[in-house]
N, C-alpha and C positions, 0 to 999 in steps of 0.2 A: 594548300592545306596547312592549318595552323597546328602547332604542337603545344600542349600545355603540360608543364611540369608541376605536378601537385606534390606538396610536401606537408606532412603533418608532424610537428615536433612532439616529443614525448609529453610535454606539458599539456598539449591539446588532447592527446590520446588519453591521458589519465583523467582529464576533466570530462571527456566524453564518457569514459567508463564510470566515473563517479555519478554523472547525471543519469545514466542507465540504471545503476544500482539503486540510486535514490528514488527513481520513478517506480521501480519494481517494489521496493519496500513501502513506498507511499500508497500504492494501490493495495498491497497486502494489508496494511493497517486500516485502510479505508473500509475494505470489505469485512475485516475482522470486527470493526466497530458496528457495522450494519448487522452482522450476525448476532453480536452481543445484544444489541438493542432489541432485535426481534425475539431472541430467547428470553430476555428480561420481561418483555411485554407479555408473552404467553405464560411465563412463570408467575407473573403477578396476577393474571386472570385465572389460570387453572392450577395454581400452586396449592399446597396443603393449607388448609385452614386450621389454625390453632384454636382450641377451645378457651374461652375466657373464663377464669375461675370466679 
């Protein structure tokens, strides 16, 4: 039976944490952009029409 000793140094751990946080924020901004685009589309179609003088 072989034994493997795995070691993750603090630099690798902080890099992994940074990648996880960046991924979560990237997904959040991606979906925020989609929601804004859909809202803008419907607001442009069904928004209030101003009267031309």
